VEXTILO-333815 format. One record per residue (C-alpha): residue in one letter; x negated, y, z. Coordinates in steps of 0.001 Angstrom, whole numbers. Each point is the difference from the previous one (the first is absolute). Layout:
# residues N
<site><dogu>a</dogu><c1>X</c1><c2>Y</c2><c3>Z</c3></site>
...
***
This chain:
# residues 140
<site><dogu>m</dogu><c1>-21301</c1><c2>9033</c2><c3>28980</c3></site>
<site><dogu>r</dogu><c1>3252</c1><c2>375</c2><c3>-2011</c3></site>
<site><dogu>r</dogu><c1>1231</c1><c2>-2889</c2><c3>-2135</c3></site>
<site><dogu>k</dogu><c1>480</c1><c2>730</c2><c3>-3672</c3></site>
<site><dogu>k</dogu><c1>3643</c1><c2>-405</c2><c3>-1147</c3></site>
<site><dogu>n</dogu><c1>467</c1><c2>-2822</c2><c3>-2499</c3></site>
<site><dogu>y</dogu><c1>3253</c1><c2>1471</c2><c3>-1300</c3></site>
<site><dogu>i</dogu><c1>1614</c1><c2>3200</c2><c3>-1338</c3></site>
<site><dogu>e</dogu><c1>3318</c1><c2>1384</c2><c3>810</c3></site>
<site><dogu>i</dogu><c1>2336</c1><c2>1647</c2><c3>-2570</c3></site>
<site><dogu>e</dogu><c1>3029</c1><c2>1892</c2><c3>1196</c3></site>
<site><dogu>e</dogu><c1>2991</c1><c2>-1470</c2><c3>-1860</c3></site>
<site><dogu>v</dogu><c1>2556</c1><c2>2342</c2><c3>1560</c3></site>
<site><dogu>p</dogu><c1>-734</c1><c2>2652</c2><c3>2595</c3></site>
<site><dogu>g</dogu><c1>-1022</c1><c2>-1701</c2><c3>3184</c3></site>
<site><dogu>k</dogu><c1>-145</c1><c2>-3506</c2><c3>-1435</c3></site>
<site><dogu>a</dogu><c1>-3381</c1><c2>-1178</c2><c3>-1337</c3></site>
<site><dogu>l</dogu><c1>-792</c1><c2>-3208</c2><c3>-1987</c3></site>
<site><dogu>r</dogu><c1>-3261</c1><c2>-1715</c2><c3>968</c3></site>
<site><dogu>y</dogu><c1>-2147</c1><c2>-1370</c2><c3>-2807</c3></site>
<site><dogu>y</dogu><c1>-2986</c1><c2>-2355</c2><c3>485</c3></site>
<site><dogu>k</dogu><c1>-2883</c1><c2>-761</c2><c3>-2413</c3></site>
<site><dogu>h</dogu><c1>464</c1><c2>-3286</c2><c3>-1825</c3></site>
<site><dogu>v</dogu><c1>-2897</c1><c2>-2440</c2><c3>342</c3></site>
<site><dogu>h</dogu><c1>-380</c1><c2>-445</c2><c3>-3736</c3></site>
<site><dogu>g</dogu><c1>-399</c1><c2>3353</c2><c3>-1771</c3></site>
<site><dogu>g</dogu><c1>601</c1><c2>2361</c2><c3>2886</c3></site>
<site><dogu>g</dogu><c1>3471</c1><c2>1141</c2><c3>-1127</c3></site>
<site><dogu>f</dogu><c1>2623</c1><c2>1367</c2><c3>2454</c3></site>
<site><dogu>v</dogu><c1>2534</c1><c2>-2606</c2><c3>1318</c3></site>
<site><dogu>a</dogu><c1>2833</c1><c2>1147</c2><c3>2301</c3></site>
<site><dogu>d</dogu><c1>1107</c1><c2>-1694</c2><c3>3121</c3></site>
<site><dogu>g</dogu><c1>2618</c1><c2>-2576</c2><c3>-983</c3></site>
<site><dogu>a</dogu><c1>-1345</c1><c2>-598</c2><c3>-3511</c3></site>
<site><dogu>s</dogu><c1>-1356</c1><c2>-3502</c2><c3>-936</c3></site>
<site><dogu>v</dogu><c1>-3025</c1><c2>-173</c2><c3>-2160</c3></site>
<site><dogu>d</dogu><c1>-1788</c1><c2>-3294</c2><c3>-627</c3></site>
<site><dogu>p</dogu><c1>-3717</c1><c2>162</c2><c3>929</c3></site>
<site><dogu>s</dogu><c1>-980</c1><c2>-1168</c2><c3>-3541</c3></site>
<site><dogu>a</dogu><c1>1903</c1><c2>2960</c2><c3>-1551</c3></site>
<site><dogu>f</dogu><c1>-1936</c1><c2>3058</c2><c3>-960</c3></site>
<site><dogu>v</dogu><c1>1283</c1><c2>3503</c2><c3>1046</c3></site>
<site><dogu>h</dogu><c1>-2084</c1><c2>2876</c2><c3>-1443</c3></site>
<site><dogu>e</dogu><c1>-1264</c1><c2>2456</c2><c3>2660</c3></site>
<site><dogu>s</dogu><c1>2272</c1><c2>2767</c2><c3>-1369</c3></site>
<site><dogu>a</dogu><c1>3136</c1><c2>-2212</c2><c3>-211</c3></site>
<site><dogu>y</dogu><c1>2871</c1><c2>-173</c2><c3>2500</c3></site>
<site><dogu>v</dogu><c1>2334</c1><c2>-2889</c2><c3>964</c3></site>
<site><dogu>d</dogu><c1>3143</c1><c2>1093</c2><c3>2042</c3></site>
<site><dogu>p</dogu><c1>1730</c1><c2>-1863</c2><c3>2792</c3></site>
<site><dogu>g</dogu><c1>1922</c1><c2>-3070</c2><c3>-992</c3></site>
<site><dogu>a</dogu><c1>-1834</c1><c2>-370</c2><c3>-3350</c3></site>
<site><dogu>v</dogu><c1>-1564</c1><c2>-3392</c2><c3>-764</c3></site>
<site><dogu>v</dogu><c1>-3144</c1><c2>-473</c2><c3>-2119</c3></site>
<site><dogu>r</dogu><c1>-688</c1><c2>-3630</c2><c3>-819</c3></site>
<site><dogu>r</dogu><c1>-3167</c1><c2>-2046</c2><c3>-575</c3></site>
<site><dogu>g</dogu><c1>-2401</c1><c2>1175</c2><c3>-2664</c3></site>
<site><dogu>a</dogu><c1>2023</c1><c2>3207</c2><c3>-762</c3></site>
<site><dogu>r</dogu><c1>-1958</c1><c2>3170</c2><c3>-835</c3></site>
<site><dogu>i</dogu><c1>1193</c1><c2>3506</c2><c3>852</c3></site>
<site><dogu>g</dogu><c1>-1863</c1><c2>2679</c2><c3>-1925</c3></site>
<site><dogu>s</dogu><c1>-1221</c1><c2>3432</c2><c3>948</c3></site>
<site><dogu>g</dogu><c1>2554</c1><c2>2597</c2><c3>989</c3></site>
<site><dogu>a</dogu><c1>2875</c1><c2>-2546</c2><c3>-254</c3></site>
<site><dogu>w</dogu><c1>2875</c1><c2>19</c2><c3>2502</c3></site>
<site><dogu>v</dogu><c1>2106</c1><c2>-2995</c2><c3>987</c3></site>
<site><dogu>d</dogu><c1>3158</c1><c2>1181</c2><c3>1592</c3></site>
<site><dogu>q</dogu><c1>1990</c1><c2>-1509</c2><c3>2886</c3></site>
<site><dogu>g</dogu><c1>1395</c1><c2>-3522</c2><c3>-581</c3></site>
<site><dogu>a</dogu><c1>-1704</c1><c2>-435</c2><c3>-3423</c3></site>
<site><dogu>q</dogu><c1>-1438</c1><c2>-3443</c2><c3>-787</c3></site>
<site><dogu>i</dogu><c1>-3162</c1><c2>-527</c2><c3>-2071</c3></site>
<site><dogu>g</dogu><c1>-357</c1><c2>-3520</c2><c3>-1355</c3></site>
<site><dogu>e</dogu><c1>-3011</c1><c2>-2280</c2><c3>12</c3></site>
<site><dogu>d</dogu><c1>-2831</c1><c2>1154</c2><c3>-2427</c3></site>
<site><dogu>a</dogu><c1>1988</c1><c2>3096</c2><c3>-1034</c3></site>
<site><dogu>v</dogu><c1>-1999</c1><c2>3076</c2><c3>-975</c3></site>
<site><dogu>v</dogu><c1>1401</c1><c2>3461</c2><c3>879</c3></site>
<site><dogu>g</dogu><c1>-2017</c1><c2>2563</c2><c3>-2025</c3></site>
<site><dogu>s</dogu><c1>-1406</c1><c2>3344</c2><c3>1130</c3></site>
<site><dogu>c</dogu><c1>2503</c1><c2>2661</c2><c3>1098</c3></site>
<site><dogu>v</dogu><c1>3000</c1><c2>-2365</c2><c3>-281</c3></site>
<site><dogu>r</dogu><c1>3036</c1><c2>645</c2><c3>2225</c3></site>
<site><dogu>v</dogu><c1>2038</c1><c2>-3154</c2><c3>975</c3></site>
<site><dogu>g</dogu><c1>3414</c1><c2>1000</c2><c3>1339</c3></site>
<site><dogu>r</dogu><c1>1858</c1><c2>-1231</c2><c3>3036</c3></site>
<site><dogu>d</dogu><c1>1028</c1><c2>-3657</c2><c3>-1</c3></site>
<site><dogu>a</dogu><c1>-1417</c1><c2>-503</c2><c3>-3512</c3></site>
<site><dogu>q</dogu><c1>-1085</c1><c2>-3533</c2><c3>-889</c3></site>
<site><dogu>i</dogu><c1>-3120</c1><c2>-432</c2><c3>-2070</c3></site>
<site><dogu>g</dogu><c1>-490</c1><c2>-3601</c2><c3>-1145</c3></site>
<site><dogu>r</dogu><c1>-2944</c1><c2>-2314</c2><c3>-48</c3></site>
<site><dogu>g</dogu><c1>-2745</c1><c2>993</c2><c3>-2468</c3></site>
<site><dogu>v</dogu><c1>1691</c1><c2>3239</c2><c3>-1012</c3></site>
<site><dogu>r</dogu><c1>-2209</c1><c2>2790</c2><c3>-1424</c3></site>
<site><dogu>l</dogu><c1>1094</c1><c2>3638</c2><c3>552</c3></site>
<site><dogu>g</dogu><c1>-1799</c1><c2>2576</c2><c3>-2044</c3></site>
<site><dogu>m</dogu><c1>-1412</c1><c2>3110</c2><c3>1593</c3></site>
<site><dogu>r</dogu><c1>2359</c1><c2>2872</c2><c3>1043</c3></site>
<site><dogu>t</dogu><c1>3099</c1><c2>-2265</c2><c3>-361</c3></site>
<site><dogu>k</dogu><c1>2983</c1><c2>720</c2><c3>2162</c3></site>
<site><dogu>v</dogu><c1>2218</c1><c2>-2929</c2><c3>1116</c3></site>
<site><dogu>g</dogu><c1>3274</c1><c2>1086</c2><c3>1372</c3></site>
<site><dogu>d</dogu><c1>1664</c1><c2>-1181</c2><c3>3202</c3></site>
<site><dogu>r</dogu><c1>1415</c1><c2>-3528</c2><c3>-114</c3></site>
<site><dogu>a</dogu><c1>-1462</c1><c2>-563</c2><c3>-3475</c3></site>
<site><dogu>r</dogu><c1>-1031</c1><c2>-3579</c2><c3>-789</c3></site>
<site><dogu>i</dogu><c1>-2902</c1><c2>-966</c2><c3>-2273</c3></site>
<site><dogu>a</dogu><c1>-130</c1><c2>-3675</c2><c3>-1020</c3></site>
<site><dogu>d</dogu><c1>-3067</c1><c2>-2252</c2><c3>350</c3></site>
<site><dogu>h</dogu><c1>-2867</c1><c2>776</c2><c3>-2464</c3></site>
<site><dogu>a</dogu><c1>1748</c1><c2>3019</c2><c3>-1486</c3></site>
<site><dogu>r</dogu><c1>-2210</c1><c2>2843</c2><c3>-1259</c3></site>
<site><dogu>v</dogu><c1>919</c1><c2>3655</c2><c3>372</c3></site>
<site><dogu>d</dogu><c1>-2037</c1><c2>2522</c2><c3>-1991</c3></site>
<site><dogu>a</dogu><c1>-1574</c1><c2>3100</c2><c3>1500</c3></site>
<site><dogu>e</dogu><c1>2061</c1><c2>3009</c2><c3>897</c3></site>
<site><dogu>e</dogu><c1>3407</c1><c2>-1884</c2><c3>-277</c3></site>
<site><dogu>t</dogu><c1>2947</c1><c2>653</c2><c3>2239</c3></site>
<site><dogu>i</dogu><c1>2172</c1><c2>-2926</c2><c3>1134</c3></site>
<site><dogu>a</dogu><c1>3348</c1><c2>1214</c2><c3>1129</c3></site>
<site><dogu>a</dogu><c1>1458</c1><c2>-730</c2><c3>3468</c3></site>
<site><dogu>g</dogu><c1>1698</c1><c2>-3395</c2><c3>-77</c3></site>
<site><dogu>a</dogu><c1>-1338</c1><c2>-985</c2><c3>-3380</c3></site>
<site><dogu>v</dogu><c1>-1216</c1><c2>-3484</c2><c3>-892</c3></site>
<site><dogu>v</dogu><c1>-3000</c1><c2>-462</c2><c3>-2229</c3></site>
<site><dogu>t</dogu><c1>-409</c1><c2>-3496</c2><c3>-1500</c3></site>
<site><dogu>g</dogu><c1>-2879</c1><c2>420</c2><c3>-2398</c3></site>
<site><dogu>r</dogu><c1>-2372</c1><c2>2588</c2><c3>-1461</c3></site>
<site><dogu>r</dogu><c1>1412</c1><c2>3491</c2><c3>194</c3></site>
<site><dogu>v</dogu><c1>-727</c1><c2>1864</c2><c3>-3327</c3></site>
<site><dogu>p</dogu><c1>-21</c1><c2>3866</c2><c3>125</c3></site>
<site><dogu>g</dogu><c1>3168</c1><c2>1329</c2><c3>-1674</c3></site>
<site><dogu>r</dogu><c1>1902</c1><c2>-3238</c2><c3>101</c3></site>
<site><dogu>q</dogu><c1>2612</c1><c2>-1005</c2><c3>2640</c3></site>
<site><dogu>i</dogu><c1>-671</c1><c2>-3482</c2><c3>1266</c3></site>
<site><dogu>s</dogu><c1>1118</c1><c2>515</c2><c3>3536</c3></site>
<site><dogu>t</dogu><c1>3545</c1><c2>211</c2><c3>1199</c3></site>
<site><dogu>a</dogu><c1>1633</c1><c2>939</c2><c3>3295</c3></site>
<site><dogu>a</dogu><c1>535</c1><c2>-2961</c2><c3>2287</c3></site>
***
């Protein structure tokens, strides 16, 4: 009898595949080398890349992707279809609205709120609520 695989492989570059395992809470895909607290929730259609950290009580929504080296703070909520860029830092208690894009190396301060369908530029710093059409983030 063949054993069922408990992982999937996605080819990152030709000939090199990343292996993703199902997270215990939510069933989302967590890559080798990522660190996800057991109390965090990763939706079954979400991905967490190698080197990413998802802390206690965080929630990763459906279709979300947490890129390499990104850090998601305690009790943060990453909405559906959100993309968190490489080495981005999402603070404790942050709320990211659905379909938001967070650029590489961007930093979002503790308890900040980002509305749906917003784009945070690479290297930007968000310290409060991001209001559509108003610039409240600046390059670091």
